[in-house]
DSSP file (Angstrom, degrees, kcal/mol; ACC not computed):
  #  RESIDUE AA STRUCTURE BP1 BP2  ACC     N-H-->O    O-->H-N    N-H-->O    O-->H-N    TCO  KAPPA ALPHA  PHI   PSI    X-CA   Y-CA   Z-CA
    1    1 A M              0   0    0      0, 0.0     2,-0.0     0, 0.0     0, 0.0   0.000 360.0 360.0 360.0 137.7 -176.2   63.2  -66.5
    2    2 A T        -     0   0    0      1,-0.1     0, 0.0     3,-0.0     0, 0.0  -0.236 360.0 -96.8 -86.3 179.5 -173.7   61.0  -68.3
    3    3 A G        +     0   0    0     -2,-0.0    -1,-0.1     3,-0.0     3,-0.1  -0.069  68.5 150.1 -89.5  36.3 -170.2   60.1  -67.1
    4    4 A A        -     0   0    0      1,-0.1     3,-0.0     3,-0.0     2,-0.0  -0.375  53.6-102.7 -66.3 146.1 -168.6   62.9  -69.0
    5    5 A P        -     0   0    0      0, 0.0     2,-0.4     0, 0.0    -1,-0.1  -0.358  37.8-105.9 -67.4 149.4 -165.4   64.3  -67.4
    6    6 A F        -     0   0    0     -3,-0.1    -3,-0.0    -2,-0.0     0, 0.0  -0.635  30.7-164.2 -74.4 129.0 -165.7   67.6  -65.5
    7    7 A T        -     0   0    0     -2,-0.4     2,-0.1    -3,-0.0    -3,-0.0  -0.974  15.4-137.4-118.1 120.6 -164.1   70.5  -67.3
    8    8 A P        -     0   0    0      0, 0.0     0, 0.0     0, 0.0     0, 0.0  -0.407   9.8-133.5 -75.4 154.9 -163.6   73.6  -65.1
    9    9 A L  S    S+     0   0    0      1,-0.1    -2,-0.0    -2,-0.1     0, 0.0   0.824  92.4  34.7 -71.5 -35.9 -164.5   77.0  -66.5
   10   10 A F  S    S-     0   0    0      3,-0.0    -1,-0.1    -3,-0.0     3,-0.1  -0.933  93.0-107.6-123.5 146.4 -161.2   78.5  -65.3
   11   11 A P        -     0   0    0      0, 0.0    -2,-0.1     0, 0.0     2,-0.0  -0.332  48.7 -96.1 -63.7 151.5 -157.8   76.9  -65.1
   12   12 A P        -     0   0    0      0, 0.0     2,-0.6     0, 0.0     0, 0.0  -0.373  38.4-106.5 -68.9 152.1 -156.7   76.2  -61.5
   13   13 A L        -     0   0    0     -3,-0.1     2,-0.7    -2,-0.0    13,-0.0  -0.683  34.7-144.6 -76.6 122.3 -154.5   78.7  -59.9
   14   14 A L        -     0   0    0     -2,-0.6    -1,-0.0    11,-0.1     0, 0.0  -0.852  16.3-167.7 -99.0 119.7 -151.1   77.2  -59.8
   15   15 A L        -     0   0    0     -2,-0.7     3,-0.1     1,-0.1    11,-0.0  -0.821  27.1-108.7-100.3 142.0 -149.1   78.1  -56.7
   16   16 A P        -     0   0    0      0, 0.0     2,-0.6     0, 0.0    -1,-0.1  -0.257  56.2 -78.6 -59.0 158.9 -145.4   77.4  -56.3
   17   17 A D  S    S+     0   0    0      2,-0.0     2,-0.3     4,-0.0     3,-0.0  -0.468  80.6 136.5 -64.5 114.4 -144.6   74.7  -53.8
   18   18 A S        -     0   0    0     -2,-0.6    -3,-0.1    -3,-0.1     4,-0.0  -0.981  57.5-139.7-159.1 147.5 -145.0   76.3  -50.5
   19   19 A H  S    S+     0   0    0     -2,-0.3    -1,-0.1     1,-0.2    -2,-0.0   0.644 100.5  42.8 -85.2 -17.4 -146.7   75.4  -47.2
   20   20 A S  S    S-     0   0    0     -3,-0.0    -1,-0.2     2,-0.0    -3,-0.0  -0.732  81.4-147.5-136.5  92.3 -148.0   79.0  -46.8
   21   21 A P        -     0   0    0      0, 0.0     2,-0.3     0, 0.0    -4,-0.0  -0.084  18.7-153.1 -51.4 153.2 -149.5   80.5  -49.9
   22   22 A S    >   -     0   0    0      1,-0.1     3,-2.0    -4,-0.0     4,-0.2  -0.924  27.3-115.1-134.1 153.5 -149.0   84.3  -50.1
   23   23 A I  G >  S+     0   0    0     -2,-0.3     3,-1.7     1,-0.3     8,-0.1   0.769 111.5  70.9 -57.4 -28.3 -150.9   87.2  -51.8
   24   24 A T  G 3  S+     0   0    0      1,-0.3    -1,-0.3     7,-0.0     7,-0.1   0.742  87.9  62.2 -67.1 -18.8 -147.8   87.7  -53.9
   25   25 A H  G <  S+     0   0    0     -3,-2.0    -1,-0.3     2,-0.1    -2,-0.2   0.557  87.0  92.8 -76.0  -7.3 -148.6   84.5  -55.7
   26   26 A L  S <  S-     0   0    0     -3,-1.7     5,-0.0    -4,-0.2   -11,-0.0  -0.517  93.0 -92.2 -82.3 153.2 -151.9   85.9  -56.9
   27   27 A P    >>  -     0   0    0      0, 0.0     4,-2.3     0, 0.0     3,-0.6  -0.318  38.1-111.4 -67.6 152.1 -152.0   87.7  -60.3
   28   28 A P  H 3> S+     0   0    0      0, 0.0     4,-2.5     0, 0.0     5,-0.1   0.806 115.7  56.6 -58.6 -33.3 -151.4   91.5  -60.1
   29   29 A E  H 3> S+     0   0    0      2,-0.2     4,-1.9     1,-0.2     5,-0.1   0.889 108.9  46.4 -65.9 -39.0 -155.1   92.3  -61.1
   30   30 A L  H <> S+     0   0    0     -3,-0.6     4,-2.2     2,-0.2     5,-0.2   0.932 111.0  50.8 -69.0 -42.5 -156.5   90.2  -58.2
   31   31 A R  H  X S+     0   0    0     -4,-2.3     4,-2.7     1,-0.2     5,-0.2   0.939 109.7  52.1 -59.3 -46.9 -154.0   91.8  -55.7
   32   32 A D  H  X S+     0   0    0     -4,-2.5     4,-2.3     1,-0.2    -1,-0.2   0.876 108.4  51.3 -55.6 -40.7 -155.2   95.3  -57.0
   33   33 A S  H  X S+     0   0    0     -4,-1.9     4,-1.4     2,-0.2    -1,-0.2   0.856 110.3  48.3 -69.7 -33.2 -158.8   94.3  -56.4
   34   34 A I  H  X S+     0   0    0     -4,-2.2     4,-1.5     2,-0.2     5,-0.2   0.869 112.7  48.1 -69.3 -38.5 -157.9   93.2  -52.9
   35   35 A Y  H  X>S+     0   0    0     -4,-2.7     4,-3.1     2,-0.2     5,-0.5   0.857 107.4  55.9 -69.6 -33.0 -156.1   96.4  -52.2
   36   36 A S  H  X5S+     0   0    0     -4,-2.3     4,-0.9    -5,-0.2    -1,-0.2   0.916 110.9  46.1 -64.7 -37.2 -159.0   98.4  -53.6
   37   37 A L  H  <5S+     0   0    0     -4,-1.4    -1,-0.2     1,-0.2    -2,-0.2   0.797 125.9  27.8 -77.5 -24.0 -161.3   96.7  -51.1
   38   38 A T  H  <5S+     0   0    0     -4,-1.5    35,-0.2    -5,-0.1    -2,-0.2   0.752 131.1  26.8-105.1 -31.4 -159.1   97.2  -48.2
   39   39 A L  H  <5S+     0   0    0     -4,-3.1     2,-0.8    -5,-0.2    -3,-0.2   0.437  92.4  93.2-119.4   1.7 -156.9  100.3  -48.7
   40   40 A L     << -     0   0    0     -4,-0.9    56,-0.1    -5,-0.5    -1,-0.1  -0.872  62.5-155.4-104.3 113.0 -158.9  102.6  -51.1
   41   41 A S        -     0   0    0     -2,-0.8    56,-0.2    51,-0.1     4,-0.1  -0.634  15.0-140.5 -86.2 139.9 -160.9  105.0  -49.0
   42   42 A P  S    S+     0   0    0      0, 0.0     2,-0.3     0, 0.0    -1,-0.1   0.690  89.4  28.7 -70.0 -18.4 -164.1  106.6  -50.4
   43   43 A T  S    S-     0   0    0     21,-0.1    54,-0.2    23,-0.1     2,-0.1  -0.821 107.4 -71.5-131.7 170.2 -163.3  109.9  -48.8
   44   44 A E        -     0   0    0     -2,-0.3     2,-0.6    52,-0.1    54,-0.2  -0.439  47.8-115.0 -70.0 143.3 -160.1  111.6  -47.9
   45   45 A I  E     -a   98   0A   0     52,-2.6    54,-3.4    -2,-0.1     2,-0.6  -0.653  30.6-158.4 -80.9 119.5 -158.2  110.2  -45.1
   46   46 A V  E     +a   99   0A   0     -2,-0.6    14,-2.4    52,-0.2     2,-0.3  -0.890  17.2 175.9-107.5 117.2 -158.1  112.9  -42.3
   47   47 A L  E     -aB 100  59A   0     52,-2.5    54,-3.0    -2,-0.6    12,-0.2  -0.879  15.5-172.5-124.3 152.9 -155.3  112.5  -39.8
   48   48 A T  E     - B   0  58A   0     10,-2.8    10,-2.6    -2,-0.3    54,-0.2  -0.969  34.0 -99.1-134.6 154.1 -153.8  114.4  -36.8
   49   49 A P  E     - B   0  57A   0      0, 0.0     8,-0.2     0, 0.0     6,-0.1  -0.424  16.9-142.9 -74.9 153.2 -150.7  113.9  -34.7
   50   50 A T  S    S+     0   0    0      6,-2.3     7,-0.1     1,-0.2     5,-0.0   0.768  87.7  11.4 -82.1 -28.6 -150.9  112.1  -31.4
   51   51 A R  S >  S-     0   0    0      5,-0.4     3,-1.4     3,-0.1    -1,-0.2  -0.927  89.9 -98.1-141.7 160.9 -148.4  114.4  -29.9
   52   52 A P  T 3  S+     0   0    0      0, 0.0    -1,-0.0     0, 0.0    53,-0.0   0.884 119.9  20.3 -53.9 -48.2 -146.7  117.7  -31.1
   53   53 A L  T 3  S+     0   0    0     60,-0.0     2,-0.3    -3,-0.0    57,-0.0  -0.114  97.9 128.0-113.6  37.6 -143.4  116.2  -32.5
   54   54 A S    <   -     0   0    0     -3,-1.4    -3,-0.1     2,-0.1    59,-0.1  -0.688  54.4-152.4 -96.5 144.5 -144.7  112.7  -33.0
   55   55 A C  S    S+     0   0    0     -2,-0.3     2,-0.6    -6,-0.1    -1,-0.1   0.144  74.5  99.8 -92.5  15.0 -144.4  110.7  -36.3
   56   56 A I        -     0   0    0     -5,-0.1    -6,-2.3     2,-0.0    -5,-0.4  -0.918  54.8-174.7-106.7 121.5 -147.5  108.9  -35.1
   57   57 A F  E     -B   49   0A   0     -2,-0.6     2,-0.3    -8,-0.2    -2,-0.0  -0.861   4.6-168.7-114.9 150.3 -150.9  110.0  -36.6
   58   58 A K  E     -B   48   0A   0    -10,-2.6   -10,-2.8    -2,-0.3     3,-0.1  -0.880  40.7 -73.4-131.0 166.6 -154.4  108.9  -35.8
   59   59 A Q  E     -B   47   0A   0     -2,-0.3   -12,-0.3   -12,-0.2     2,-0.0  -0.355  55.0-118.3 -56.5 129.0 -157.8  109.4  -37.4
   60   60 A H    >   -     0   0    0    -14,-2.4     3,-1.5     1,-0.1   -14,-0.1  -0.377  18.0-120.0 -69.7 152.6 -158.9  113.0  -36.8
   61   61 A A  T 3  S+     0   0    0      1,-0.3    -1,-0.1    -3,-0.1    -2,-0.1   0.781 113.5  52.8 -69.4 -21.6 -162.1  113.3  -34.7
   62   62 A S  T 3  S+     0   0    0      2,-0.1    -1,-0.3     3,-0.0     3,-0.1   0.539  84.4 114.8 -84.2  -3.8 -163.9  115.1  -37.6
   63   63 A A  S <  S-     0   0    0     -3,-1.5     5,-0.1   -17,-0.2   -18,-0.1  -0.338  79.6 -97.3 -68.9 144.4 -163.0  112.4  -40.1
   64   64 A P    >>  -     0   0    0      0, 0.0     3,-2.0     0, 0.0     4,-0.5  -0.273  30.1-120.3 -57.9 143.5 -165.9  110.5  -41.6
   65   65 A D  G >4 S+     0   0    0      1,-0.3     3,-1.1     2,-0.2    -2,-0.1   0.829 110.1  67.4 -55.5 -33.1 -166.6  107.1  -39.8
   66   66 A E  G 34 S+     0   0    0      1,-0.2     4,-0.5     2,-0.1    -1,-0.3   0.683  88.9  68.3 -66.9 -12.1 -166.0  105.2  -43.0
   67   67 A N  G X> S+     0   0    0     -3,-2.0     4,-2.1     1,-0.2     3,-1.2   0.861  78.8  81.3 -67.5 -33.8 -162.3  106.3  -42.9
   68   68 A G  H <X S+     0   0    0     -3,-1.1     4,-2.5    -4,-0.5     3,-0.3   0.846  88.7  48.1 -44.3 -56.4 -161.6  104.1  -39.9
   69   69 A P  H 3> S+     0   0    0      0, 0.0     4,-1.9     0, 0.0    -1,-0.3   0.794 113.1  49.6 -56.7 -31.5 -161.1  100.8  -41.6
   70   70 A F  H <> S+     0   0    0     -3,-1.2     4,-2.2    -4,-0.5    -2,-0.2   0.869 111.0  48.3 -76.5 -37.7 -158.8  102.3  -44.2
   71   71 A V  H  X S+     0   0    0     -4,-2.1     4,-2.7    -3,-0.3     5,-0.2   0.920 114.0  46.8 -66.4 -44.8 -156.6  104.0  -41.5
   72   72 A R  H  X S+     0   0    0     -4,-2.5     4,-1.5    -5,-0.3    -2,-0.2   0.891 113.1  49.6 -65.1 -40.1 -156.4  100.8  -39.5
   73   73 A A  H  < S+     0   0    0     -4,-1.9     4,-0.3    -5,-0.2    -1,-0.2   0.900 112.4  47.8 -62.1 -41.9 -155.5   98.8  -42.7
   74   74 A L  H >< S+     0   0    0     -4,-2.2     3,-1.2     1,-0.2     4,-0.2   0.927 113.1  46.8 -70.0 -42.2 -152.9  101.2  -43.7
   75   75 A T  H >< S+     0   0    0     -4,-2.7     3,-0.8     1,-0.2    -1,-0.2   0.792 107.4  57.4 -68.0 -25.0 -151.3  101.3  -40.2
   76   76 A S  G >< S+     0   0    0     -4,-1.5     3,-1.8     1,-0.2    -1,-0.2   0.525  79.6  91.7 -86.6  -1.8 -151.3   97.5  -39.8
   77   77 A L  G X   +     0   0    0     -3,-1.2     3,-2.4    -4,-0.3    -1,-0.2   0.796  68.7  75.7 -61.4 -27.5 -149.2   97.1  -43.0
   78   78 A S  G <  S+     0   0    0     -3,-0.8    -1,-0.3     1,-0.3    -2,-0.1   0.694  84.8  64.5 -58.2 -18.0 -146.1   97.2  -41.0
   79   79 A Q  G <  S+     0   0    0     -3,-1.8    -1,-0.3    -4,-0.1    -2,-0.2   0.635  89.4  86.1 -79.8 -12.3 -146.8   93.7  -39.8
   80   80 A Y  S <  S-     0   0    0     -3,-2.4     5,-0.1    -4,-0.2    -3,-0.0  -0.542  91.0 -88.3 -94.6 157.0 -146.4   92.2  -43.3
   81   81 A P     >  -     0   0    0      0, 0.0     4,-2.5     0, 0.0     3,-0.3  -0.168  48.3-102.4 -57.8 155.0 -143.4   91.0  -45.1
   82   82 A S  H  > S+     0   0    0      1,-0.2     4,-3.0     2,-0.2     5,-0.3   0.818 115.5  52.5 -57.1 -46.5 -141.6   93.8  -47.1
   83   83 A P  H  > S+     0   0    0      0, 0.0     4,-2.4     0, 0.0    -1,-0.2   0.940 116.1  40.3 -57.0 -47.1 -142.8   92.9  -50.7
   84   84 A I  H  > S+     0   0    0     -3,-0.3     4,-2.7     2,-0.2     5,-0.3   0.946 116.3  49.8 -63.3 -50.2 -146.4   92.9  -49.7
   85   85 A R  H  X S+     0   0    0     -4,-2.5     4,-2.7     2,-0.2     5,-0.3   0.927 112.0  48.6 -56.0 -48.6 -146.1   96.0  -47.4
   86   86 A E  H  X S+     0   0    0     -4,-3.0     4,-2.5    -5,-0.2     5,-0.2   0.945 114.1  44.6 -60.0 -50.0 -144.3   97.9  -50.2
   87   87 A E  H  X S+     0   0    0     -4,-2.4     4,-2.1    -5,-0.3    -1,-0.2   0.921 115.8  46.5 -62.8 -42.1 -146.8   97.1  -52.9
   88   88 A A  H  X S+     0   0    0     -4,-2.7     4,-2.5    -5,-0.2    -2,-0.2   0.879 113.0  49.4 -68.4 -40.1 -149.8   97.8  -50.6
   89   89 A Q  H  X S+     0   0    0     -4,-2.7     4,-3.0    -5,-0.3     5,-0.3   0.939 109.3  50.6 -63.6 -46.8 -148.4  101.0  -49.3
   90   90 A S  H  X S+     0   0    0     -4,-2.5     4,-2.5    -5,-0.3     5,-0.2   0.940 111.2  50.5 -60.6 -44.4 -147.6  102.3  -52.8
   91   91 A F  H  X S+     0   0    0     -4,-2.1     4,-1.9    -5,-0.2    -1,-0.2   0.949 112.7  46.4 -55.5 -50.0 -151.2  101.5  -53.8
   92   92 A A  H  X S+     0   0    0     -4,-2.5     4,-1.3     1,-0.2    -2,-0.2   0.936 114.5  46.2 -60.9 -47.0 -152.6  103.3  -50.8
   93   93 A Y  H  < S+     0   0    0     -4,-3.0    34,-1.3     1,-0.2    35,-0.4   0.827 115.5  45.8 -70.9 -33.8 -150.4  106.4  -51.3
   94   94 A V  H  < S+     0   0    0     -4,-2.5    -1,-0.2    -5,-0.3    -2,-0.2   0.851 119.0  39.2 -72.4 -32.3 -151.1  106.7  -55.0
   95   95 A N  H  < S+     0   0    0     -4,-1.9     2,-0.3    -5,-0.2    -2,-0.2   0.490 105.6  66.9-102.1  -8.5 -154.9  106.2  -54.7
   96   96 A N     <  -     0   0    0     -4,-1.3    32,-0.7    -5,-0.2     2,-0.5  -0.820  67.7-132.2-117.9 156.0 -156.0  108.2  -51.5
   97   97 A T  E     - c   0 128A   0     -2,-0.3   -52,-2.6   -54,-0.2     2,-0.5  -0.905  22.0-155.0-100.6 134.7 -156.0  111.8  -50.5
   98   98 A F  E     -ac  45 129A   0     30,-2.2    32,-2.7    -2,-0.5     2,-0.6  -0.943   6.6-166.8-115.2 124.7 -154.5  112.5  -47.2
   99   99 A R  E     -ac  46 130A   0    -54,-3.4   -52,-2.5    -2,-0.5     2,-0.6  -0.936   6.7-162.5-111.9 115.8 -155.6  115.6  -45.2
  100  100 A I  E     -ac  47 131A   0     30,-3.4    32,-3.1    -2,-0.6     2,-0.6  -0.865   2.0-165.9-106.0 123.0 -153.3  116.4  -42.3
  101  101 A I  E     - c   0 132A   0    -54,-3.0    32,-0.2    -2,-0.6    30,-0.0  -0.912   9.8-161.8-108.3 117.7 -154.8  118.7  -39.6
  102  102 A A    >   -     0   0    0     30,-2.7     3,-1.6    -2,-0.6    31,-0.1   0.765  25.5-177.9 -70.2 -24.3 -152.2  120.1  -37.2
  103  103 A G  T 3   -     0   0    0     29,-0.3    31,-0.4     1,-0.3    32,-0.4  -0.404  65.7  -7.5  63.7-131.9 -155.0  121.0  -34.8
  104  104 A G  T 3  S+     0   0    0     -2,-0.1    -1,-0.3    30,-0.1     2,-0.2   0.377 118.3  93.5 -80.1   3.3 -153.7  122.8  -31.6
  105  105 A F  S <  S-     0   0    0     -3,-1.6    30,-0.6     1,-0.1    29,-0.3  -0.652  91.5 -95.6 -95.2 152.8 -150.1  122.2  -32.6
  106  106 A E  B  >  -e  135   0B   0     -2,-0.2     4,-0.9     1,-0.1    30,-0.2  -0.515  40.4-137.6 -64.9 130.9 -147.7  124.5  -34.6
  107  107 A Y  H  > S+     0   0    0     28,-1.4     4,-3.0    -2,-0.2     5,-0.2   0.812  86.9  68.0 -73.6 -34.3 -148.1  123.2  -38.1
  108  108 A L  H  > S+     0   0    0      1,-0.2     4,-2.5     2,-0.2     5,-0.3   0.915 105.6  43.6 -45.8 -56.7 -144.5  123.2  -39.6
  109  109 A P  H  > S+     0   0    0      0, 0.0     4,-2.3     0, 0.0    -1,-0.2   0.853 114.2  52.6 -61.3 -37.4 -143.3  120.4  -37.3
  110  110 A V  H  X S+     0   0    0     -4,-0.9     4,-2.4     2,-0.2    -2,-0.2   0.946 110.8  45.2 -59.2 -53.6 -146.6  118.5  -37.9
  111  111 A F  H  X S+     0   0    0     -4,-3.0     4,-2.2     2,-0.2     5,-0.2   0.925 115.1  46.1 -62.1 -47.4 -146.3  118.7  -41.6
  112  112 A T  H  X S+     0   0    0     -4,-2.5     4,-2.6    -5,-0.2     5,-0.2   0.927 112.0  53.2 -63.7 -42.1 -142.6  117.7  -41.7
  113  113 A S  H  X S+     0   0    0     -4,-2.3     4,-2.5    -5,-0.3    -1,-0.2   0.910 107.6  50.7 -59.9 -42.9 -143.3  114.8  -39.2
  114  114 A F  H  X S+     0   0    0     -4,-2.4     4,-2.1     2,-0.2    -1,-0.2   0.962 111.4  47.7 -62.2 -52.1 -146.1  113.5  -41.4
  115  115 A L  H  X S+     0   0    0     -4,-2.2     4,-1.0     1,-0.2    -1,-0.2   0.857 112.8  48.4 -56.8 -37.4 -143.8  113.5  -44.5
  116  116 A H  H >< S+     0   0    0     -4,-2.6     3,-0.6     2,-0.2    -1,-0.2   0.925 109.0  53.9 -68.5 -41.1 -141.0  111.8  -42.6
  117  117 A S  H 3< S+     0   0    0     -4,-2.5    -2,-0.2     1,-0.3    -1,-0.2   0.846 102.3  57.6 -62.4 -34.5 -143.5  109.2  -41.3
  118  118 A V  H 3< S-     0   0    0     -4,-2.1     4,-0.4    -5,-0.2    -1,-0.3   0.860 110.3-134.9 -62.3 -35.1 -144.6  108.3  -44.8
  119  119 A G    <X  -     0   0    0     -4,-1.0     4,-2.1    -3,-0.6     3,-0.2   0.237  17.1 -82.5  92.2 147.4 -141.0  107.5  -45.6
  120  120 A E  H  > S+     0   0    0      1,-0.2     4,-0.6     2,-0.2    -1,-0.1   0.866 126.3  46.7 -53.9 -39.0 -138.7  108.4  -48.5
  121  121 A R  H >4 S+     0   0    0      1,-0.2     3,-0.6     2,-0.2     4,-0.4   0.902 113.6  47.4 -69.3 -42.8 -139.8  105.6  -50.7
  122  122 A N  H >> S+     0   0    0     -4,-0.4     3,-1.2     1,-0.2     4,-1.0   0.760  98.3  69.5 -76.3 -22.9 -143.6  106.2  -50.1
  123  123 A R  H 3< S+     0   0    0     -4,-2.1    33,-0.4     1,-0.3     3,-0.3   0.813  90.8  62.6 -63.7 -23.2 -143.3  110.0  -50.7
  124  124 A L  T << S+     0   0    0     -4,-0.6    32,-0.7    -3,-0.6    -1,-0.3   0.815 105.4  45.9 -66.1 -28.1 -142.6  109.2  -54.3
  125  125 A F  T <4 S+     0   0    0     -3,-1.2    -1,-0.2    -4,-0.4    -2,-0.2   0.596  80.5 116.8 -95.2 -11.5 -146.2  107.7  -54.5
  126  126 A L     <  +     0   0    0     -4,-1.0   -32,-0.2    -3,-0.3     3,-0.1  -0.416  32.6 170.1 -61.5 126.3 -148.1  110.4  -52.7
  127  127 A R        +     0   0    0    -34,-1.3    31,-2.9   -31,-0.4    32,-2.2   0.765  61.3  22.8-103.9 -37.3 -150.5  111.9  -55.2
  128  128 A S  E     +cd  97 159A   0    -32,-0.7   -30,-2.2   -35,-0.4     2,-0.3  -0.946  63.5 159.5-145.8 118.0 -152.8  114.1  -53.2
  129  129 A I  E     -cd  98 160A   0     30,-2.2    32,-2.3    -2,-0.4     2,-0.5  -0.971  20.3-159.8-134.8 147.7 -152.2  115.8  -49.8
  130  130 A A  E     -cd  99 161A   0    -32,-2.7   -30,-3.4    -2,-0.3     2,-0.6  -0.993   8.3-161.8-127.9 128.6 -153.7  118.7  -47.9
  131  131 A L  E     -cd 100 162A   0     30,-3.7    32,-2.7    -2,-0.5     2,-0.6  -0.916  11.8-174.3-108.6 109.4 -151.7  120.3  -45.0
  132  132 A M  E     +cd 101 163A   0    -32,-3.1   -30,-2.7    -2,-0.6     2,-0.3  -0.917  15.3 148.5-111.6 122.5 -153.9  122.3  -42.7
  133  133 A G        +     0   0    0     30,-1.2   -27,-0.1    -2,-0.6   -29,-0.1  -0.994  21.8 174.4-149.2 148.9 -152.5  124.4  -39.9
  134  134 A H        +     0   0    0    -31,-0.4     2,-0.8   -29,-0.3   -28,-0.1   0.574  56.7  93.5-128.9 -22.8 -153.4  127.6  -38.2
  135  135 A M  B     +e  106   0B   0    -30,-0.6   -28,-1.4   -32,-0.4     2,-0.4  -0.666  56.8 179.1 -85.9 114.1 -150.9  127.9  -35.3
  136  136 A Y        +     0   0    0     -2,-0.8     2,-0.3   -30,-0.2   -30,-0.0  -0.867  13.1 161.0-116.9 142.0 -148.1  130.0  -36.6
  137  137 A Y        -     0   0    0     -2,-0.4     2,-1.3     3,-0.1     3,-0.1  -0.983  52.9 -88.2-148.6 158.9 -144.9  131.3  -35.0
  138  138 A L        +     0   0    0     -2,-0.3     3,-0.1     1,-0.2    -2,-0.0  -0.480  52.4 166.0 -67.0  96.4 -141.6  132.6  -36.3
  139  139 A S        -     0   0    0     -2,-1.3     4,-0.2     1,-0.2    -1,-0.2   0.631  42.9-114.9 -86.2 -15.7 -139.8  129.4  -36.6
  140  140 A G     >  -     0   0    0      1,-0.1     4,-0.9     2,-0.1     3,-0.4  -0.243  37.1 -72.4  90.1 167.1 -136.9  130.5  -38.7
  141  141 A Q  H  > S+     0   0    0      1,-0.2     4,-3.0     2,-0.2     5,-0.3   0.774 115.9  75.5 -72.3 -26.8 -136.0  129.4  -42.1
  142  142 A G  H  > S+     0   0    0      1,-0.2     4,-2.1     2,-0.2    -1,-0.2   0.876  97.7  43.1 -56.3 -45.5 -134.8  125.9  -41.2
  143  143 A Q  H  > S+     0   0    0     -3,-0.4     4,-2.0     2,-0.2    -1,-0.2   0.875 116.5  48.6 -68.1 -40.9 -138.3  124.3  -40.7
  144  144 A T  H  X S+     0   0    0     -4,-0.9     4,-2.5     1,-0.2    -2,-0.2   0.920 111.5  48.7 -65.6 -42.4 -139.7  126.0  -43.7
  145  145 A R  H  X S+     0   0    0     -4,-3.0     4,-2.0     2,-0.2    -2,-0.2   0.891 111.3  50.8 -63.3 -41.6 -136.8  124.9  -45.9
  146  146 A E  H  X S+     0   0    0     -4,-2.1     4,-2.4    -5,-0.3    -1,-0.2   0.908 109.0  51.4 -64.1 -39.4 -137.2  121.3  -44.6
  147  147 A L  H  X S+     0   0    0     -4,-2.0     4,-2.7     1,-0.2     5,-0.2   0.957 112.4  45.7 -60.1 -54.3 -140.9  121.3  -45.4
  148  148 A F  H  X S+     0   0    0     -4,-2.5     4,-1.7     1,-0.2    -1,-0.2   0.853 111.4  51.2 -63.9 -33.6 -140.3  122.4  -48.9
  149  149 A E  H  X S+     0   0    0     -4,-2.0     4,-1.1     2,-0.2    -1,-0.2   0.904 111.1  48.8 -70.6 -40.4 -137.5  120.0  -49.5
  150  150 A L  H >< S+     0   0    0     -4,-2.4     3,-0.6     1,-0.2     4,-0.4   0.927 110.8  50.8 -61.5 -43.6 -139.7  117.1  -48.3
  151  151 A L  H >< S+     0   0    0     -4,-2.7     3,-0.9     1,-0.2    -2,-0.2   0.835 106.3  55.6 -64.8 -32.6 -142.5  118.3  -50.6
  152  152 A R  H 3< S+     0   0    0     -4,-1.7    -1,-0.2     1,-0.2    -2,-0.2   0.758 100.0  60.1 -68.5 -26.7 -140.0  118.4  -53.5
  153  153 A S  T << S+     0   0    0     -4,-1.1     2,-1.8    -3,-0.6    -1,-0.2   0.592  80.4  89.6 -80.9  -5.9 -139.2  114.7  -52.8
  154  154 A C    X   +     0   0    0     -3,-0.9     3,-1.5    -4,-0.4   -30,-0.2  -0.588  55.3 170.5 -85.4  79.3 -142.9  113.9  -53.5
  155  155 A K  T 3  S+     0   0    0     -2,-1.8    -1,-0.2     1,-0.3   -31,-0.1   0.811  71.7  50.5 -68.2 -29.7 -142.2  113.3  -57.2
  156  156 A G  T 3  S+     0   0    0    -32,-0.7    -1,-0.3   -33,-0.4     2,-0.2   0.451  78.2 132.1 -89.1   3.7 -145.8  111.8  -57.9
  157  157 A L    <   +     0   0    0     -3,-1.5   -30,-0.2   -34,-0.2   -29,-0.2  -0.356  19.9 162.8 -62.4 120.9 -147.6  114.7  -56.2
  158  158 A R        +     0   0    0    -31,-2.9     2,-0.4     1,-0.3   -30,-0.2   0.595  66.1  35.3-113.7 -24.0 -150.4  116.0  -58.4
  159  159 A R  E     +d  128   0A   0    -32,-2.2   -30,-2.2     2,-0.0     2,-0.5  -0.966  60.7 175.2-142.2 121.7 -152.5  117.9  -55.9
  160  160 A L  E     -d  129   0A   0     -2,-0.4     2,-0.5   -32,-0.2   -30,-0.2  -0.980   3.8-177.2-127.3 121.4 -151.2  120.0  -52.9
  161  161 A E  E     -d  130   0A   0    -32,-2.3   -30,-3.7    -2,-0.5     2,-0.4  -0.972  11.2-179.8-114.6 123.3 -153.5  122.1  -50.6
  162  162 A M  E     -d  131   0A   0     -2,-0.5     2,-0.6   -32,-0.2   -30,-0.2  -0.983  22.4-166.3-129.6 139.1 -151.8  124.1  -47.9
  163  163 A S  E     +d  132   0A   0    -32,-2.7   -30,-1.2    -2,-0.4     2,-0.3  -0.886  38.9 137.3-115.2  95.6 -153.1  126.3  -45.3
  164  164 A V        -     0   0    0     -2,-0.6     2,-0.2   -32,-0.1    -2,-0.1  -0.879  61.5 -84.5-135.9 165.7 -150.1  128.2  -43.9
  165  165 A H    >   -     0   0    0     -2,-0.3     3,-1.9     1,-0.1     4,-0.4  -0.517  41.2-123.3 -71.9 135.4 -149.2  131.7  -42.8
  166  166 A F  G >  S+     0   0    0      1,-0.3     3,-1.3    -2,-0.2     4,-0.4   0.749 105.9  71.6 -57.3 -25.0 -148.1  133.8  -45.9
  167  167 A Y  G >  S+     0   0    0      1,-0.3     3,-1.3     2,-0.2    -1,-0.3   0.852  89.5  60.4 -58.2 -34.7 -144.8  134.6  -44.3
  168  168 A H  G X  S+     0   0    0     -3,-1.9     3,-0.5     1,-0.3    -1,-0.3   0.692  95.3  62.6 -69.5 -18.7 -143.7  131.0  -44.7
  169  169 A L  G <  S+     0   0    0     -3,-1.3    -1,-0.3    -4,-0.4    -2,-0.2   0.669 107.9  42.9 -79.3 -13.9 -144.0  131.4  -48.5
  170  170 A F  G <         0   0    0     -3,-1.3    -1,-0.2    -4,-0.4    -2,-0.2   0.337 360.0 360.0-115.4   8.0 -141.4  134.0  -48.5
  171  171 A E    <         0   0    0     -3,-0.5    -1,-0.1    -4,-0.2    -2,-0.1   0.479 360.0 360.0 -71.2 360.0 -138.7  132.5  -46.1
């Protein structure tokens, strides 16, 4: 080998002067690749409430084991600075299907609780959700109206599957 100068195949990644490089300094294509590896579930994400009127959801017992890392990654986003959190959450809500199972709880409060927990901004990004519930009671029009208002705020929604008592469709 001669004394020829080394020429890199790719230009160096130039980061702004900072003592702590951030994912936000990476090109969008690379960030999307990272989000795909950490936040894109191969199957739908199946969640259930931890308590009847809780905005806290956990992985449902019937959920596939491969869901676990994605649920943990999504819930851990609250630890990150706002720009990273917002970008990652929007990626997750656009690219995953969420199945909410009310289980032994009355379903209207569970469904509205989930949509509230997602947050107003992230409801815009929800693309695919399934709301599954079987415990029905005559709750009055208020809860049904609230659910439908929250669903209307999901502007990006392309797929909605609901299992509810037919009475709620006519309230």
